[in-house]
C-alpha positions in Angstrom: -4.6 81.6 49.8 -3.4 83.4 46.5 -0.9 81.6 44.3 1.8 84.6 44.8 1.6 84.1 48.5 3.5 81.0 48.2 6.5 83.0 46.6 6.3 85.8 48.6 9.6 87.2 49.9 8.6 87.1 53.3 8.4 83.8 53.4 12.6 84.0 53.6 14.6 85.3 56.4 16.7 88.4 55.6 18.5 90.7 58.0 15.5 92.7 58.2 13.1 90.7 58.9 14.4 87.6 60.9 13.2 87.8 64.6 9.6 88.0 62.7 10.3 85.0 60.4 11.6 82.8 63.0 8.7 83.8 65.2 6.3 82.6 62.6 7.7 79.7 61.9 8.2 78.2 65.5 4.6 79.4 66.5 2.2 76.5 66.9 -0.6 78.5 65.4 -1.9 77.4 61.6 1.2 75.0 61.7 0.0 72.7 59.2 -1.1 75.3 56.5 2.8 76.7 57.2 4.0 73.5 56.3 1.9 73.3 53.2 2.9 76.8 52.2 6.5 75.5 52.7 6.4 72.6 51.0 4.9 73.9 47.8 7.4 76.4 47.0 9.9 73.9 47.8 8.9 71.6 45.7 8.7 74.0 42.6 11.9 75.4 42.8 13.9 71.6 43.1 11.4 70.9 40.3 12.7 73.9 37.9 16.4 73.6 38.6 16.2 69.7 38.2 14.9 70.8 34.6 17.8 73.1 33.8 20.2 70.2 35.3 18.6 67.7 32.7 18.5 70.0 29.8 22.4 69.4 29.1 21.4 65.9 27.4 17.9 66.7 26.1 14.5 67.4 27.1 13.7 63.7 28.3 16.6 64.0 30.5 15.3 67.3 31.3 12.2 65.9 32.6 13.5 63.2 34.6 15.9 65.2 36.7 13.1 67.7 37.3 10.9 64.6 38.9 14.3 63.1 40.5 15.6 66.2 42.4 12.6 66.9 44.6 12.2 63.2 45.6 16.3 63.1 46.8 15.5 66.4 48.8 12.0 65.0 50.5 13.5 61.2 50.6 16.9 62.3 52.3 14.7 64.5 55.0 12.7 61.5 55.6 15.2 59.4 56.2 17.0 61.5 58.6 14.4 63.7 60.6 13.4 61.1 62.6 16.9 60.8 64.5 16.9 64.5 64.7 13.6 64.9 66.5 14.0 61.9 68.7 17.3 63.2 70.1 16.0 66.5 70.6 13.3 65.2 72.6 15.7 63.3 74.8 17.7 66.6 75.0 14.6 68.2 76.7 13.0 70.2 73.6 9.7 71.6 74.0 9.2 71.9 70.4 6.2 70.1 68.8 7.1 67.7 65.4 5.2 70.3 63.4 7.4 73.0 64.7 10.6 71.4 64.0 9.4 70.4 60.4 8.9 73.8 60.0 12.2 75.2 61.0 14.1 72.4 59.0 12.0 73.0 55.8 12.5 76.7 56.2 16.1 76.0 55.3 15.7 73.9 52.3 13.1 76.0 51.0 16.0 79.1 51.4 18.7 76.6 50.0 16.6 75.9 47.1 15.5 79.5 46.3 19.1 80.3 46.2 19.7 77.3 44.0 17.1 78.5 41.6 18.4 81.9 41.5 21.5 80.4 40.1 19.9 78.9 37.1 20.6 81.7 34.5 24.3 81.3 35.2 24.0 77.5 34.5 22.3 78.2 31.4 24.9 80.6 30.1 27.7 77.8 30.6 25.1 75.3 28.8 24.4 77.6 25.6 28.2 78.4 25.4 29.2 74.7 25.2 30.5 73.9 28.8 31.9 70.4 28.8 30.1 67.7 31.3 33.1 67.9 34.2 32.7 71.3 34.1 29.1 71.6 34.8 29.3 68.7 37.1 31.5 70.8 39.5 29.4 73.9 38.9 26.4 72.4 39.9 28.2 70.6 43.5 29.3 74.2 43.8 25.7 75.5 43.8 24.3 73.2 46.2 27.3 73.6 48.8 26.5 77.3 48.9 23.2 77.3 48.9 23.4 74.6 51.4 25.5 76.8 53.8 22.7 79.7 53.9 20.1 76.9 54.5 21.6 75.1 57.2 22.5 78.5 58.9 18.8 79.3 58.7 17.8 76.5 60.4 20.9 77.0 63.4 19.4 80.5 63.8 15.8 79.2 64.1 16.8 76.9 67.0 19.0 79.7 68.4 15.8 81.6 68.4 13.8 78.9 69.8 16.6 78.4 72.7 17.4 82.3 73.7 14.0 83.7 73.0 11.4 81.6 73.1 13.1 79.2 75.6 11.7 76.0 74.4 14.9 74.7 73.1 18.0 73.3 74.8 21.4 75.1 73.5 22.7 71.6 73.6 20.3 70.6 70.6 22.0 73.5 68.3 25.3 71.4 68.6 23.6 68.0 67.7 22.1 70.1 64.5 25.3 70.8 63.4 26.3 67.3 63.5 23.0 66.0 62.2 23.8 68.4 59.2 27.0 66.3 58.2 25.0 63.0 58.4 21.9 64.4 56.3 25.0 65.3 53.9 26.2 62.0 53.9 22.9 60.3 53.3 22.1 63.0 50.6 25.4 62.5 48.5 24.8 58.7 48.5 21.2 59.0 47.4 22.1 61.4 44.8 24.8 59.2 43.7 22.1 56.2 43.6 19.8 58.5 41.6 22.2 59.8 38.8 22.3 60.6 36.3 21.2 64.2 36.6 23.1 65.8 33.8 22.9 63.0 31.7 26.0 62.3 28.7 25.3 64.0 25.4 25.3 61.3 22.5 24.3 58.1 24.6 21.1 56.9 25.5 18.7 58.4 28.4 18.9 56.6 31.6 16.5 57.0 34.6 19.1 55.4 36.9 22.9 54.8 36.6 25.2 52.0 36.9 26.1 51.3 40.8 29.8 51.5 40.5 32.2 53.8 42.5 31.2 56.7 44.8 30.8 60.3 44.8 34.0 61.4 46.0 36.1 59.3 43.3 33.5 60.9 40.5 34.3 64.4 42.1 38.3 63.7 42.0 37.9 62.1 38.3 35.8 64.9 37.3 38.4 67.6 38.2 40.9 65.3 36.6 39.3 65.2 33.5 38.2 69.0 33.4 42.1 69.9 33.8 43.4 67.5 31.4 40.6 68.5 28.5 42.0 72.1 29.5 45.4 71.2 28.5 44.2 69.1 25.5 42.8 71.9 24.1 45.9 74.3 24.8 48.1 71.7 23.4 45.5 71.5 20.2 45.7 75.4 20.1 49.5 75.5 20.1 49.5 72.9 17.2 47.3 74.6 15.2 49.5 77.7 15.5 52.5 75.8 14.8 50.8 74.8 11.2 49.8 78.2 10.6 53.6 79.5 10.8 55.5 78.8 7.6 58.8 76.7 8.6 61.9 77.9 7.5 64.3 75.8 5.3 67.7 75.6 6.5 70.0 77.0 3.9 71.7 75.1 1.1 75.6 76.0 1.5 76.2 73.7 -1.5 75.4 76.1 -4.3 77.0 79.0 -2.5 80.6 76.9 -2.6 79.9 75.9 -5.8 79.1 79.5 -7.2 82.4 80.9 -5.5 84.3 78.0 -6.7 83.4 78.7 -10.6 84.2 82.3 -10.0 87.4 81.6 -8.6 88.2 78.8 -11.8 87.1 81.7 -14.2 89.6 84.0 -12.7 
Protein backbone atom coordinates (compact mmCIF):
# COMPACT_ATOMS: atom_id res chain seq x y z
CA UNK A 1 0.00 0.00 0.00
CA UNK A 2 1.23 3.48 -0.90
CA UNK A 3 1.72 6.11 1.79
CA UNK A 4 -0.75 8.38 0.01
CA UNK A 5 -3.51 5.80 0.47
CA UNK A 6 -3.48 6.46 4.22
CA UNK A 7 -4.52 10.07 3.63
CA UNK A 8 -6.90 9.61 0.71
CA UNK A 9 -10.13 11.58 1.08
CA UNK A 10 -12.01 8.38 0.29
CA UNK A 11 -11.22 7.28 3.85
CA UNK A 12 -13.48 10.01 5.26
CA UNK A 13 -17.27 10.20 5.06
CA UNK A 14 -18.92 12.92 3.00
CA UNK A 15 -22.48 13.55 1.82
CA UNK A 16 -21.57 12.02 -1.55
CA UNK A 17 -19.84 8.82 -0.41
CA UNK A 18 -21.48 8.08 2.94
CA UNK A 19 -23.16 4.80 1.95
CA UNK A 20 -20.03 3.42 0.27
CA UNK A 21 -17.91 4.53 3.22
CA UNK A 22 -20.16 2.88 5.81
CA UNK A 23 -20.39 -0.29 3.74
CA UNK A 24 -16.60 -0.46 3.68
CA UNK A 25 -16.01 0.00 7.41
CA UNK A 26 -18.81 -2.41 8.38
CA UNK A 27 -17.58 -5.12 6.03
CA UNK A 28 -15.76 -8.13 7.48
CA UNK A 29 -13.37 -8.29 4.52
CA UNK A 30 -9.80 -7.13 5.20
CA UNK A 31 -10.83 -5.86 8.63
CA UNK A 32 -7.30 -6.07 10.07
CA UNK A 33 -5.81 -4.10 7.17
CA UNK A 34 -8.57 -1.52 7.44
CA UNK A 35 -7.91 -1.06 11.16
CA UNK A 36 -4.23 -0.46 10.45
CA UNK A 37 -5.12 2.04 7.73
CA UNK A 38 -7.32 3.90 10.21
CA UNK A 39 -4.89 3.80 13.11
CA UNK A 40 -1.92 5.22 11.19
CA UNK A 41 -3.54 8.52 10.09
CA UNK A 42 -5.22 8.87 13.50
CA UNK A 43 -1.87 8.77 15.29
CA UNK A 44 -0.19 11.05 12.73
CA UNK A 45 -2.96 13.67 12.84
CA UNK A 46 -2.97 13.72 16.64
CA UNK A 47 0.83 13.90 16.73
CA UNK A 48 0.84 16.93 14.43
CA UNK A 49 -1.90 18.68 16.37
CA UNK A 50 -0.01 18.01 19.59
CA UNK A 51 3.06 19.68 18.08
CA UNK A 52 1.04 22.83 17.47
CA UNK A 53 -0.51 22.75 20.95
CA UNK A 54 2.81 22.57 22.75
CA UNK A 55 4.46 25.18 20.53
CA UNK A 56 3.06 27.86 22.85
CA UNK A 57 5.82 27.17 25.39
CA UNK A 58 8.59 25.98 23.11
CA UNK A 59 10.10 23.09 21.18
CA UNK A 60 10.45 20.67 24.09
CA UNK A 61 6.85 21.10 25.24
CA UNK A 62 5.76 20.79 21.62
CA UNK A 63 7.41 17.37 21.29
CA UNK A 64 6.02 16.21 24.65
CA UNK A 65 2.47 17.23 23.71
CA UNK A 66 2.85 15.56 20.31
CA UNK A 67 3.37 12.21 22.03
CA UNK A 68 0.91 12.74 24.86
CA UNK A 69 -2.11 13.58 22.69
CA UNK A 70 -2.20 10.26 20.73
CA UNK A 71 -1.61 8.34 23.97
CA UNK A 72 -4.52 10.20 25.56
CA UNK A 73 -6.95 9.26 22.78
CA UNK A 74 -5.87 5.61 22.55
CA UNK A 75 -5.97 5.20 26.33
CA UNK A 76 -9.47 6.67 26.55
CA UNK A 77 -10.65 4.24 23.87
CA UNK A 78 -9.02 1.25 25.54
CA UNK A 79 -10.69 2.11 28.85
CA UNK A 80 -14.19 2.70 27.46
CA UNK A 81 -14.44 0.31 24.51
CA UNK A 82 -14.89 -3.00 26.44
CA UNK A 83 -18.04 -1.71 28.17
CA UNK A 84 -19.48 -0.51 24.85
CA UNK A 85 -18.78 -3.77 23.01
CA UNK A 86 -20.15 -6.03 25.77
CA UNK A 87 -23.37 -3.99 26.04
CA UNK A 88 -23.82 -4.16 22.26
CA UNK A 89 -23.32 -7.92 22.37
CA UNK A 90 -25.93 -8.28 25.12
CA UNK A 91 -28.40 -6.18 23.10
CA UNK A 92 -28.07 -8.59 20.18
CA UNK A 93 -25.48 -6.97 17.94
CA UNK A 94 -24.00 -9.31 15.34
CA UNK A 95 -21.06 -7.05 14.60
CA UNK A 96 -17.71 -8.61 15.39
CA UNK A 97 -15.13 -6.81 17.49
CA UNK A 98 -13.03 -5.77 14.48
CA UNK A 99 -16.09 -4.25 12.84
CA UNK A 100 -17.06 -2.31 15.97
CA UNK A 101 -13.48 -1.07 16.42
CA UNK A 102 -13.43 0.04 12.78
CA UNK A 103 -16.69 1.95 13.24
CA UNK A 104 -15.43 3.71 16.37
CA UNK A 105 -12.04 4.50 14.82
CA UNK A 106 -13.73 6.00 11.76
CA UNK A 107 -15.25 8.68 13.97
CA UNK A 108 -11.98 9.41 15.73
CA UNK A 109 -10.05 9.59 12.47
CA UNK A 110 -12.50 12.16 11.15
CA UNK A 111 -12.30 14.07 14.44
CA UNK A 112 -8.49 14.22 14.31
CA UNK A 113 -8.62 15.21 10.62
CA UNK A 114 -10.88 18.18 11.42
CA UNK A 115 -8.66 19.15 14.36
CA UNK A 116 -5.64 19.16 12.07
CA UNK A 117 -7.52 21.39 9.62
CA UNK A 118 -7.78 24.04 12.36
CA UNK A 119 -4.02 24.17 13.01
CA UNK A 120 -3.39 27.16 10.66
CA UNK A 121 -5.90 29.16 12.71
CA UNK A 122 -4.18 28.13 15.95
CA UNK A 123 -0.78 29.08 14.49
CA UNK A 124 -2.07 32.54 13.57
CA UNK A 125 -3.17 33.16 17.16
CA UNK A 126 0.17 31.82 18.42
CA UNK A 127 2.10 34.22 16.19
CA UNK A 128 -0.06 37.22 17.08
CA UNK A 129 0.63 36.81 20.79
CA UNK A 130 -2.68 35.50 22.13
CA UNK A 131 -2.55 34.71 25.84
CA UNK A 132 -2.65 31.29 27.48
CA UNK A 133 -6.28 31.44 28.57
CA UNK A 134 -7.57 32.32 25.11
CA UNK A 135 -5.58 29.48 23.50
CA UNK A 136 -6.77 27.10 26.20
CA UNK A 137 -10.41 27.86 25.37
CA UNK A 138 -9.69 27.78 21.63
CA UNK A 139 -8.31 24.24 21.81
CA UNK A 140 -11.27 23.08 23.88
CA UNK A 141 -13.66 24.58 21.31
CA UNK A 142 -11.82 22.81 18.47
CA UNK A 143 -11.97 19.49 20.32
CA UNK A 144 -15.72 19.87 20.90
CA UNK A 145 -16.45 20.97 17.33
CA UNK A 146 -14.42 18.13 15.78
CA UNK A 147 -15.85 15.66 18.28
CA UNK A 148 -19.42 16.44 17.22
CA UNK A 149 -18.61 15.47 13.63
CA UNK A 150 -16.67 12.40 14.72
CA UNK A 151 -19.37 11.04 16.99
CA UNK A 152 -22.05 11.75 14.37
CA UNK A 153 -20.08 9.59 11.93
CA UNK A 154 -20.18 6.68 14.37
CA UNK A 155 -23.93 7.14 14.91
CA UNK A 156 -24.56 7.13 11.17
CA UNK A 157 -22.42 4.00 10.74
CA UNK A 158 -24.38 2.22 13.48
CA UNK A 159 -27.68 3.27 11.90
CA UNK A 160 -26.44 1.93 8.57
CA UNK A 161 -25.59 -1.38 10.25
CA UNK A 162 -29.07 -1.43 11.75
CA UNK A 163 -31.24 -0.32 8.84
CA UNK A 164 -29.31 -1.59 5.81
CA UNK A 165 -27.25 -4.52 7.05
CA UNK A 166 -29.68 -5.55 9.80
CA UNK A 167 -26.81 -6.64 12.05
CA UNK A 168 -27.19 -4.01 14.75
CA UNK A 169 -30.08 -3.34 17.18
CA UNK A 170 -31.83 0.04 17.18
CA UNK A 171 -31.44 0.24 20.95
CA UNK A 172 -27.69 0.11 20.47
CA UNK A 173 -27.70 3.54 18.82
CA UNK A 174 -29.32 5.04 21.91
CA UNK A 175 -26.85 3.23 24.16
CA UNK A 176 -23.98 4.60 22.08
CA UNK A 177 -25.07 8.17 22.84
CA UNK A 178 -24.82 7.42 26.56
CA UNK A 179 -21.44 5.79 25.94
CA UNK A 180 -20.22 8.97 24.24
CA UNK A 181 -20.99 10.92 27.42
CA UNK A 182 -19.02 8.40 29.48
CA UNK A 183 -16.16 8.54 26.98
CA UNK A 184 -16.14 12.33 27.19
CA UNK A 185 -15.90 12.30 31.00
CA UNK A 186 -13.12 9.69 30.91
CA UNK A 187 -11.25 11.64 28.23
CA UNK A 188 -11.57 14.89 30.17
CA UNK A 189 -10.31 13.28 33.36
CA UNK A 190 -7.36 11.69 31.54
CA UNK A 191 -6.55 14.97 29.80
CA UNK A 192 -6.55 16.73 33.17
CA UNK A 193 -4.09 14.19 34.56
CA UNK A 194 -1.95 14.33 31.40
CA UNK A 195 -1.67 18.12 31.43
CA UNK A 196 0.05 20.39 30.57
CA UNK A 197 -0.37 20.33 26.81
CA UNK A 198 0.21 24.03 26.18
CA UNK A 199 2.65 24.79 28.96
CA UNK A 200 3.27 28.24 30.42
CA UNK A 201 5.82 30.60 28.92
CA UNK A 202 8.66 31.50 31.22
CA UNK A 203 8.22 28.42 33.42
CA UNK A 204 10.13 25.11 33.35
CA UNK A 205 8.77 22.41 31.05
CA UNK A 206 6.77 19.76 32.91
CA UNK A 207 5.85 16.28 31.75
CA UNK A 208 2.83 16.18 34.07
CA UNK A 209 1.33 18.97 36.16
CA UNK A 210 0.35 18.96 39.81
CA UNK A 211 -2.78 16.96 40.61
CA UNK A 212 -5.06 19.63 41.99
CA UNK A 213 -8.48 20.96 41.04
CA UNK A 214 -10.33 19.62 38.02
CA UNK A 215 -11.02 20.43 34.39
CA UNK A 216 -14.29 22.27 35.01
CA UNK A 217 -12.90 24.68 37.60
CA UNK A 218 -9.93 25.25 35.28
CA UNK A 219 -12.30 26.17 32.44
CA UNK A 220 -14.20 28.62 34.64
CA UNK A 221 -10.91 30.08 35.83
CA UNK A 222 -9.67 30.46 32.24
CA UNK A 223 -12.83 32.32 31.22
CA UNK A 224 -12.63 34.56 34.29
CA UNK A 225 -8.95 35.40 33.75
CA UNK A 226 -9.48 35.99 30.04
CA UNK A 227 -12.25 38.50 30.78
CA UNK A 228 -10.20 40.18 33.51
CA UNK A 229 -7.13 40.41 31.28
CA UNK A 230 -9.21 42.15 28.59
CA UNK A 231 -10.57 44.61 31.16
CA UNK A 232 -7.07 45.27 32.47
CA UNK A 233 -5.87 45.96 28.94
CA UNK A 234 -8.73 48.40 28.35
CA UNK A 235 -7.98 50.22 31.61
CA UNK A 236 -4.29 50.41 30.74
CA UNK A 237 -5.06 51.85 27.31
CA UNK A 238 -7.46 54.40 28.79
CA UNK A 239 -4.87 55.46 31.37
CA UNK A 240 -2.26 55.85 28.66
CA UNK A 241 -4.64 58.02 26.66
CA UNK A 242 -5.32 60.24 29.68
CA UNK A 243 -1.58 60.71 30.22
CA UNK A 244 -1.16 61.85 26.61
CA UNK A 245 -3.88 64.53 26.94
CA UNK A 246 -2.45 67.66 28.62
CA UNK A 247 -4.21 68.50 31.84
CA UNK A 248 -5.92 71.92 31.90
CA UNK A 249 -4.94 74.04 34.88
CA UNK A 250 -7.76 75.81 36.76
CA UNK A 251 -8.06 79.52 36.12
CA UNK A 252 -6.35 81.68 38.76
CA UNK A 253 -8.76 84.59 39.39
CA UNK A 254 -6.59 86.27 42.07
CA UNK A 255 -4.35 88.03 39.57
CA UNK A 256 -7.35 89.16 37.57
CA UNK A 257 -8.95 90.75 40.62
CA UNK A 258 -5.64 92.46 41.51
CA UNK A 259 -5.34 93.79 37.98
CA UNK A 260 -8.83 95.24 38.01
CA UNK A 261 -8.25 96.65 41.52
CA UNK A 262 -5.06 98.46 40.42
CA UNK A 263 -6.79 99.92 37.40
CA UNK A 264 -9.62 101.27 39.53
CA UNK A 265 -7.16 102.82 42.02
CA UNK A 266 -5.38 104.47 39.15
CA UNK A 267 -8.58 106.15 38.13
